[in-house]
N, C-alpha and C positions, 0 to 999 in steps of 0.2 A: 663306655658309662651305662648304656641301656643294659649290656649283659650282666654289670654288676648289681644293677637293681633289680633284674630278674632273678638273680641268684638270691637276693636278699629275701625276695617275697616268693620263692619257689615253695610249692606245697611239700616237697619232698624234705625240706629243711627244717619244718616245724612239726613236732609230734602232735598226734591228735589222739584222743580218746574216744572209745565207743561209749555212746550215751547209755546211762544206766535205765534198763526197763523198768517202767512203773510199778510191775509186780514185786521186782526186786526192792525197790525202795519201800513198798508197802511191808515186805517180809521182814526187812531189817528194823523196821520202827513199829511193829504190831504190839511190842509189849512194853516199850519205854514209859515210865512214870511222867504223867502229865505235869507241863512246867507253864508257868506265866507266857514263856516264848512261844510254846506251842499252841496255847490257847489262842494267843493272837495271830499265829498263821492260819489256824483253823477259821478264824472269823475273816481273815482276808479270804480266804478261798471260797467261803460263803457267799460273801459279799461282791467280790468283784473277779472271780476266776474267768468268767465268761467274757469279760472284757479285755483278758490279756491278748497280746498281739501274737500273731501267727510264730511257731517255732521256726528260728533262723536255721538257715542251712549251714555247712560245715565249710572248711577251707575248700574242699574239692566240689561243694554243691550238691553231692549225691545223698549225705546223711544229715540229720539234726546235729546242730553244733552242741559242743560239751558246755555244760554250765560252768560258771565261772565263781559261783557263790563262796566257794573255800579257797579261792586263791590268795596265798600269802600276800601281804604288801611288800614293797621293795626291799624292805629291811629284813625280810624273811619272818615277819611277826603276824600272828593271827589276830585279827580283831578280838578283843577282850570277851565280848558277849559269846562268841562261837565255843570257848571253853566251858561254858554252862551245858551245852549241848550234850546229851546221853550218846554214847558210843562215838563221840568224836575223837579223832587221832591226828595230831599235827603232823604235816608231811615231813619227812626227812630233808636234809639238804639236798640229796640227790633226786629227789622227787621233782617232775617238770608240773608246773601249774596246770598244763594242758591234761595231765594225766590221772591227777586227784581231784575228787570232787568230795563235797560233804552231803552226806545222807540226810535227806530232809523231805518232809512233805509238801513245801512250799512249791508253788507253781514256778515253771521254768522263766527265769528272767529274759526280758528281751534283750537279743544281741545288739550291741552298740556298732553302728557302722562305722568304717575308718574314717579319719579326720578328712582324708583326701581321697579322691579315686585312685590315685597312683601311690597311694600310701602302702609301704611294705609292711606295716603292722596290722594285726587284725582287730586291734582295740585302740582306741584313740589314746595319745600320750598326752598328759595333762599339760606339760611344760614343752616347748619346742627343743631341738637338739642344739646344741652348742655350736655356735657359729664361728669357731676359730679359724686361724689362717690355714688356708689350703694353698700349697705350692706343689703342682705337678712335679714329680721326680724328687722332691725335697720333704714331702709328708705323705703319710700312708695310714689307713684304717681299714677295718672291715668291711665297711660299704664303700670305700672309695681306695683300692690298693694302688692307683696310679697317682692319687693325690689331687685329682680334679674334683669339682664340687659334685656331690653325690645327688642323684635326683631325689632322695629322700629329704636331703638338707635344703628345703625351699628357703627357709630363713636365711641362708646363705647368698642366695641368688638376689639379683638387683635389676629393678627398672630404673633407667634413667631417663628422666624428663627434661628435654631441653626447653629453655625459656628465653625470649629476647626477641628484640624487632628485627625485621629483615635486614639483612646485608650487614649483620653484627658478628659473622664469623661461626655461626651455629654449625653449619655443614663441615667446615673445616676442623671444628674441634671434634664432632662425631667420627669423622673419618679417621682422625689420629686416635682416637680413644678405642675404635673397633680394632684397629691394626695392632695397638699395643697389647690389648687385652688378649687378642686372638693369638699373638705371638707368644704370650705367657701361657698359652694352653687352656684359656678359658673360652668356651664356646660364645660368641658374642656376634650379634647382628642388628643392623640399623633399620628401623622401621619408618619410613619418610611419609609423613601426612600429604605433603605437596605433590608427590607423585601419585598417590591415591586420588587426591582431589583434582588433579588435571584428566584423569581418565574418568571420574564421576562426573565432572562439568561438560566433557564432550558426549558422554553417553546420555546427558540431561537429567536433571534432579527427579523427574518422575520414574526413572528406571531403578533408582536407587531404592530398596526396600529395608526398612530399619530392622525387620525381622530375620533377616538374614545377611550374613556379611559378604561383602563383594567378591566377585570370582577372581578379580585382578590382585594377586599379590604385591606387595610392596617391594620393590627391587631394592637389593642393598646398594648403598653407597660405596663406591670403589675409590681407591688411590689411583690416580692418573700417572702413568708412566710415559714422559715425553707427550702429553696432553692426550694420549689414548688410553682406553681402558685395558687391562691386562687381561690374559685368558682368564673365562669365566670359571669360577670354584665349582667344583661338581655339587657341593653342598649347599650353594646358594639356591634361593629360589628364582625359578625362572618365570618370565612374564608370560600371561595366556592371555586370549581373548577375554574381553569383558561382558560381552554379549553374544547372543547367537548371530551368526554370519548372515543367516537368512533374514534378520530383522533390517528394515530400512534405516539407514542413518539418520539419526535424529539432528536436530539443530543444536550446534554446540552453544553452551551458556557462555556469556560473555565474561571473561576472566581479567578485565582491565581493574583499575584501582575501584571502580564502583563495586566489584565483586567482593572487596574486603571491608566496604563501609559497614560499621556496626550497625545502621540503620536499616542495611538491606536484609530484611527478616528471611526471605527465600534463601540467599546465599549463606546466611548466618547458620540457619538450621541445617543446611546441607553440609558446612564445614565441621558443625559440631557432630553430625553422624559419621562423617568420614573419620573424625579423630577417634571415636569410639570404636568404630570398625578396625581401624588401624592398632588400636591399643589391644583388641581382642586377639589379633593376629599375634602381636608380641606376647601376650599372657599365654596363648597356646603353645608358643615356642618355649617359653619358660617352664610352664607346667608340665606339659607332656611332649615338648619336642626335643628334649636334651639339652636345651640352652642354659647358660649360666647368666648372661647378661643381656638384656634388651634395651635398646635407645630409640626413644621416640623423639623424632626430628621435627619439631615444629615451632611456631612461635609461641604458644601457650601463655600469652602476655595478659592475660587477665587472672584475677584471684578465682572468679567463677569457674572458669575453664580448668584451673589447676586443681581446684577442690573437687570439681565432678570427676576428673581422672584419678584423683587420689582415692576417692570413695568407690569407684568402679574397681579398682584393683583391690582394695581391701574386701569388697563383697566377694570377688571371686577367689582370692587367696590371702587370708589376713597376714600370713607369715612373710610375704614377699618383702625385701627391702625396697624403699623408693628414695631416690635421690634426684633432687632438682639441680640443673647447672644451668645457669644464666650467663650469657655472654653480653657484656656492655662495651660500648664503643664510644670513646670520647675524643679520640684522635681524628682530626678532619681529614689527614692525608690516609688513614688507615680505612675510614670510612669510604672516601671515594675509591680506594682501591678495591674494596668489596663490592661497591656499587658497579663498576666497570666489571666485575666478575661476573655479578647477576645477570649483566647483559648479554653475556654470552650462554647463559642457561637456558633450559626447555621454554619458559614463559615467554622470551624474547628472540629466541634464535631465529635468525633471518630477516630480522624487522629492523627499521630504521633507528639507529642507535641514539639519536637525538631525542626523537619522539619516545622511545623506548625509557629513556632516561627520565623524562619528564612524568610519565605514566608511573614508573616505579617511586618516585618520589611521593606521588599522591597516594600511592599504596601504604608507604611507609606513614604519612600522615593519617591515614585512615587507622592504622594500627596505634599510633600514639595517641589518639584521642581516648582510648580505654586502657591504654597500657599501665599497669602496676608492678613495678619491679619486686623482686624478692625480698622480703625484710621481716617487719614486725609480724605481718600475719602468720608466715610460716614458722617464725619463732614462738608465738603464742599457742600454736598447735603442734609445737614438736615436730616439725618436718625437717628433715636434715637437708641442706642445700650448700652448693658452692657458687660463688659468684666471681666470674672472671672479667677483669677490665683489660681492654686493649690487649686482647690475646697474650696474656702471661705478665703484664706490666704489674698489676695488682691482682691479688687473690684473697677473699675472704670466704670463711665457711662457718657452718653452724651444726653441731649436734651429730657430727660424723660418728656413726656407730659400728661399722663393718669394716672388715679388712679389706674388701673391695671398694669402699668409699675412700677409706684413709690413703689406700694405693693410688687411686685416681686423682686425689688432691695433690699427692706429691708429684705426679706426673704432670698435671696441668700446670703446675708452678715452675716447670722447666720450659715452657714453651717459649719461642721467640722467632720472628719473621725476618731475621736478618738473613741477607743473602750470602751464601757461603758454599765452600765445596768440602766435601766428605769423600776422601779416597780410600779404598779398600784393597789390599793385595796379600798374598802370602810372601813369606821370606823366599831369599834364592835358595837354589838348589844345596842340600846339605850332604854330608857323607853319607847319613843314614837313608836319605832320599835316594841316592845312588844305588844302595844295598837293597832297597826295598823294606827296611825295617819301619816299625811305627814307634812312636813316642820317642824317648831317649833326649839327650842333650847335646847333640852332635855340632860340629862347626861347619861353616860354609865350604864347598869346594871352590876351585878357581872359577868356574862358570857361576858360581851363586855370589862370589865377589863382584865380577862383572855386572851382573845383573844389579846390584846394588848401586854401582856407579851409575848404570844407564838409567835406573829409576830415579836418580836424583836430578839428573840432567832434564830428563823429561818432564818431571813434576814441575821444576823450577820455571821452565819454559812456559808450560800451561798456566802456572801461577801468574806469570806477568800478562799473557793473553787475556785470561780472565778479567783483570782490572781494566785493562782498555775496553773490554766489550761492556762492562758495567757502566763506564762513563758515556759511552756512546747510547746506551740505554736511556740514561738521564737527558741526554740532548734531544731525544727523538720522542720522549714522552709527551702525551698531550691529554688534557681532560677538559671538557667532554670528548669522549673519542671521537675521531673521525670515522665516516663510514667504512665499513670493513676492517676496522681495528679493534679486535677482541682480545689482545694480550692483557693479562692482569699485571700491573706493575708491581714492584714492591714498595709498600709504604715507607721503609725506613732507607730507601735507597739514596735519597739525596742528601742525607746526612752521614753516609759512610762511604766518601770517596778515597779516604786515606787506605794506604796498604794494611790489610789486615795480618794479624799474627798468624803463625802457620803452626800448629802442634803436630807432631809426629809421635805416635803413641807404638810402643811394641810390647811384647810379652817379656817375662823373666829369662826366656830360654835364649841361648847363645845364638842360635841362629837368626832370631828375629832380631837381636840386638846387633849383630853384625851387618845385617842388611839396611840398617839405619845409619851406619858409620859415616857416610859422607853428608847427611842432614846433621849429624852432631858435631860435624867440624865446621857447619856454616851457622854463624850467629844469627843469622836469619830464621831459623828453625829453632822451636822448642821441642827437645826429645824428653820422653818420660817413658819408664819400664812399668808396666802393671801386670801384676801376678794374675789377675782375673782374664787376662789375654793368653795365658798359657794353653797348649794344646790339651784336648781330653785326654785325661790320664787312663792308659789302658791297664792298670793294675799289674797283675803277674804276666801280662802278655807284653809288658814294655820291652822293646828291642827285639821282638820277633817279627817275621814276615807273616802276611796273611797266609801265605802257603803252609807255613809251619804249623799256625793256629788251625787251618782246616785240617791237616794231615794228624795232628797230635792231640787237638782238643775239638773233635768233630761236634760233639754235643753243643758247646759254647759257640762255635763258628756258626752252626744251623740256627740256633736260636736268635743271634745277632742278626742273620740274614732275613729271618721272619718278621723282625720288629726292630729296626736298627734305632728308632727315635726312643722306643722304651727300653731298650737293652742298656744294662750296665756290666763293665767289665769286671770280672771277678778278683779278688785279692785287696791288698791294703791300698786304699787310694783310688781305686777303681772307679770310673764316671761313665756316664751316659749323656746323650744330647740333652736330656731334659735338665741335667745338672749344669750344664756349659750355658743353657738359657737362663736359669736361676742366677748364676754368677755374674751374668753379663746385664742383668736388669738395670743395675745402678750406672754400668757403663752407658747404656742406651740413654738414660735419663741425662748423662753429662753430655752426651753427644747433641742431645736436643738443646740443652741449656746454653752452652757457649756459643758466641757468635763469631768465633775465629775459624780458619780452614783446620781440617784434620786430615790424618793420613794415619790409617791403622795397618801396621805390618803384623800380620797375624798367622794363624795356622788353619789346616783345612776345616776343621770342626768348627773354630771360631769364625770364620769367614763366612761359612755356610750359615751359621746362627745369624749373624749380623746381616747378611744379604736376605734372609728370609724375612727379617724385620723390615728394611726399606723397601724392598720389591713386593712385600705384602704377599708372600708366598703362603701355601696351605701347609698343614700340619704333615701331610703326606711327602710333601716335597722337601722339607728341611734337610733331612739326614742323607739323601740321595742326589742333592744338589752338585752339578759338575763344578769342581773348584780346583783346577789343574795349576801347577806351577807356571808362573808366567803371564797371568792374567792381572790387569789392572782395572778398576771400576771406579767411576766418577759419579757422584750423586749430588745433585743440588736440589735443596728443599725448596719447594713452590707452594703458593698458596693454594693450588688446586691439586698437587701431589708431589711428584719430583721429576726433575731432568736428568736423564741416565745416559751415560757413555760407558762402553767398553772398549778396551785396549788389549791387543796381544803383543808380546815381546817377540821382537824380531831380533835374534842374537847376531845375525850377520850385518845388520844395519846399526846395532846398538842403540835401537830406537824401539818405539811402540807404535803399531798400526790399529787405528780404529776399526772397529768392526761394525758397519751399519746394520741397524734393523737388528741388534743383539737381542735374544730371547734366552733367559735361563731355561736349562735344560737338565735332564737327569744324568748322572754318570752312566757310561757303559759298563764300567768296573763296579759292580755293586759291593765287593768286597770291601772297597775303599770308604 
C-alpha cells in the first residue's frame, strides 16, 4: 500500500514547468491596451505587494512553484474574465495545467498547502474522494491496484469507538472484528485503553506528561488458541519499557473500584489523558501508519467522553469515518460468564476470586452512576453507531454510511456464543492427486474412499464424546467461582443439553462430494454442496502438474512463487487466493451464525483460507500454510478465543491420531 501511495505522489510522475522570468512577463505585456482589469491589478500591486507571502517551492523543493492562475477548471473551461485578457490563449486539450500559465503582471499567488501531510496531491481537493466498496482481489484502481484502501482515501478508513460497561463483552467483540477485517485484508489493529491505563497507574500519574505520548504502545488484543497466545505477528506493536530503568520504582496507584469513581478527580484526569494518548496512537496508525481500521477498546460510557473523542478525531483528520459500537448485556447468565472471565484478566490475576468479584462489582457501579447509552444524542448529532445486545441477540444501528460500517453490522449480526464444533478437512485422495495434477474434477481412488469411511466413523465417535463432556461441565460449574477456578463457562450451556444437528458441507466437485458419502447415508447428518467451497480455479493451467507449469510457463510460475497471495491464474475463470477469500466471506458469516456442528470437506486453498480465519493467521501465512491430505482439524469457539485440536489420519489403523501442541506451519513445497 505504501508503495502505491509513493507512486502516486512521486515527483517524476507529475510534469512541472519552469517559472516565467519576471523580465519575460514585462516584455510580453509592455504594449497591451489598458483595461479595467489591468488597472485593478496595478492598484493591488501598489497597495499590497509588499505583504504577499514568500514564493512557495516547487514539488522538488529547489525552484519556485509554477503559478496556477490560468489553470482551467475540471470541465476544461476557463473562467470568463480571462477571455478578456490580451494575448490570452486557452490551452489545448493536450496541455498540462502545470505547464501552461497566463501571462500577467499580477503578483505570484500564494501556494496552497496540501490538505494533509500525507496527501498525494499538491493542491487541495475541494471534495473528498469517493468511498465506494474496496475488496482486495475483487476491485482495482490507479491508486490501489490490489483493491485495499489506499492511503489517499482517508475518508474510507474507519475509527471504531467501543462503548459499554465493564464485563459486557467489548473485548470479545473487538477481537472478533479485528480477526475478520484482517482476514478480509483490511489492516486493522486494536488499541486498548485499559492496557495503557495499567502501565500509567503503575508508573504513577506524576510521570505521565500530557505534552508527550506515552512510550508504552498499546499491545493488540489477540485471539487465544487453547487459552494461549499464538505466535506474535511481526507487524504487531511490541511492548517496551514505559520509563527509564534507572529511575526508582514509584509507588503504584490504587486501581481498585475507587480508581473508577467519577468523583476521584486525580484518577479521572489520568483516565482522560490516557484515552487521548491511546486515541492519538490509533490516529497515527490510520493517517500515516498504513492502517485502514483502528479500534479503541474502552468503556467510553459518558456523552462527554464520546464527544471529546469525536472532536479530537475531527480536529486531526476531518475525513476519517467514526463508528460507535456499544455492547449491552441484559442476560444474567451472560453477565456472570463475562464477570468470571474478567477475574482471570490482568486486573485480578492471582488474587482471591471472591474479593476480586466484590471489587469488580463496585467498579461496575462506579461506571453505572455516569453511564449514558448510545441513542438520542448521537442521532441528533448525526453520529453513526451500532448497538449490540447480548452478543448478537439484538442489533440496532443508525446512520451507517460506509462500506466498512455496513459490512461490520452484517458480521456482528451473525454472532452467537453457543458451544459447537467446527471440523475442517480436505477430501480423500483423488486420481488427480495421485498424478500430481491441479484442479480438475476427478473421482476418489480406493484409498480416498477408505478415508471417507474412516472420517465418518471418527467424527461420529467424537460427536458423542463432546455431548458427554458438555453435560459434565454443567454439573461442575459454580458461581461465584471457587479459588483457582478461572475457566469461563458458556452462558447458553445450561439450555443446550439436547444433541445438536450436524451439518456436513462439501464443494460441488466430485472428490469432495464422495468424501461425504457415508455422512449422507446417515440421517443424523445434514449434507449440503456449496459452489463457494470449490477449489481455486487454475484457469488455463487446470489439469497440469506444477512441474509442467514450471517447465512450459516459467514466467507465470515465477510470478506465483514471488507472491502467491496476490497471484491470479491466467485464462478463463482463473482465480487467486484473494478471490477465494472474497467468495468465502458469506460462508464465514454463516459459520458464525449457526448454532449447529459443522464439518467442511474442502480443498487445499479453501482449507487454507478458512484455517487462516479461525487461527488468526497473518497475511503472509495464508497461501503457504501446510495443508496436506489426511489432516483433520477441530475448532470450538470460546468466549476468549478458540479451542483447537489437530488429528492425523492413520491409514493402517483406520483412525485419526491427535497431534499434541500442534502449530500451523508453512509447507515445505512452496509450489503447492
